[in-house]
N, C-alpha and C positions, 0 to 999 in steps of 0.2 A: 437368228432374227433376219428379217428381210431388209435388204438395202433400201428398197422403196419406202418402207415404213420409217426407217431412220431419216431418210431424206425428207419425207413429209413432216416429221416431227421437227427437224431442223428448220424447215421453211416456216412452220407455225411459230416456233420460238423466235425466229428472226423477225418476222412480221410483227409479232406482239411487242418485241423490244423496240422496233421502229415506231410503232404506234405510241408506246410509252414516251418516247422522246418527243414526238409530235404533240402529245397532250401537254407536256411540260412547257413547250414553247407556244402553244395555241392561245394562251391568255385566259384560260378558264379561271373561274373563282377557285380559291384554294381548296375548298372541300370537294368541289366537283372534280378537279384534277386529282386530288388525293384519292377519292373513291374510284375513279377510273383506273388509276395506276395500281391501286390495291387489288382490284378485281383481276386485272391483267396479270399481276404478279402471282396471285393465288392460282390462276389458271395455269401459268407456266410452271409453278412449283408442283402442282398435281401431275402435270404431264411428265415432267422430269422424274418425279418419284415413281410414277407408274411404269415408265418404260426403261429409263436409264438406271434406276435403282431396283428394278424388277419387282416392285410391289404388286404389279398386276397379276403376277403368278404366285404370290405369297398367300398364306392364310389370311382371312379377313380380319382376324384379331390384330395382326401386325399392322394392317392398313389402318384400322381404327386407332391404334396407338400413335401412329405417325400423324393421323388427322387431329388427334387431341393436341399433339405438340404444335402443329400448324395453327390451330385455333388459339393456343396460348401465346404463340409468337405474334399473331394478329392482334390479340387483345393488348399485349404489351406495346405494340407499335401504335395502336390507337391512343393508349394512355400517354405515351411519349409525345405524340403529335399534339395532343390536347395541352400538355404542359408547355409546349413551345410557344403556343399562341398566347 
């Protein structure tokens, strides 16, 4: 792998994490902040899975299997957040 690619991925992950923290302290409504943070988290998870867990170069069936797991985790997170309110 290319060092520039890993550096770019690191920068994207760092900026996304920083934006997540800023969203938390920005005073948005709960569901707005939750939605933004979930979108950023999903984006980061896909990026990490694609490059650091090498799913980008695996067969598509394995990528779909991981995607189903991510969707299930997202559904459980939504269900848990709904019960908190």
